[in-house]
C-alpha positions as CSV (number, residue, x, y, z in Angstrom):
1,M,81.0,-75.2,-1.3
2,E,78.9,-75.4,-4.4
3,V,76.1,-73.3,-2.9
4,Q,78.6,-70.7,-1.6
5,L,80.2,-70.5,-5.1
6,S,76.8,-70.1,-6.6
7,D,76.0,-67.2,-4.3
8,K,79.3,-65.6,-5.1
9,A,78.6,-65.9,-8.8
10,K,75.2,-64.3,-8.3
11,G,76.9,-61.5,-6.4
12,F,79.4,-60.8,-9.1
13,T,76.6,-60.9,-11.6
14,L,74.7,-58.3,-9.6
15,I,77.8,-56.1,-9.4
16,E,78.3,-56.4,-13.1
17,V,74.7,-55.3,-13.8
18,V,75.1,-52.3,-11.5
19,V,78.4,-51.3,-13.2
20,V,76.8,-51.6,-16.7
21,M,73.8,-49.5,-15.6
22,A,76.2,-46.9,-14.2
23,I,78.2,-46.8,-17.5
24,I,74.9,-46.5,-19.5
25,A,73.9,-43.6,-17.2
26,V,77.2,-41.8,-17.7
27,L,77.0,-42.3,-21.5
28,A,73.4,-41.0,-21.4
29,V,74.6,-37.8,-19.6
30,L,77.4,-37.3,-22.1
31,V,75.0,-37.7,-25.0
32,T,72.6,-35.3,-23.4
33,V,75.3,-32.7,-22.9
34,E,76.5,-33.2,-26.5
35,A,72.9,-32.7,-27.7
36,I,72.6,-29.4,-25.7
37,N,76.0,-28.4,-27.1
38,N,74.6,-28.9,-30.7
39,L,71.5,-26.8,-29.8
40,S,73.4,-24.1,-28.0
41,H,77.1,-23.1,-28.5
42,K,77.0,-21.6,-25.0
43,S,77.4,-25.2,-23.6
44,F,80.6,-25.8,-25.5
45,G,82.7,-24.7,-22.5
46,L,80.9,-27.2,-20.2
47,Y,81.2,-30.0,-22.7
48,T,84.9,-29.3,-23.3
49,G,85.5,-29.3,-19.5
50,I,83.8,-32.7,-19.0
51,S,85.7,-34.1,-21.9
52,Y,88.9,-32.8,-20.5
53,L,88.2,-34.4,-17.1
54,I,87.5,-37.8,-18.7
55,D,90.6,-37.7,-20.9
């Protein structure tokens, strides 16, 4: 039982790491889009659309 519980704990830890990495990737994309928006007002529509989908 202890070994199985340990394996399950490792599994959940791995899943958590993947989730955190995915969240960081999404945040990186949003920051990049926002930076593009600051450089070019033409991207405002795209940034607003993404924000609308998230909200």
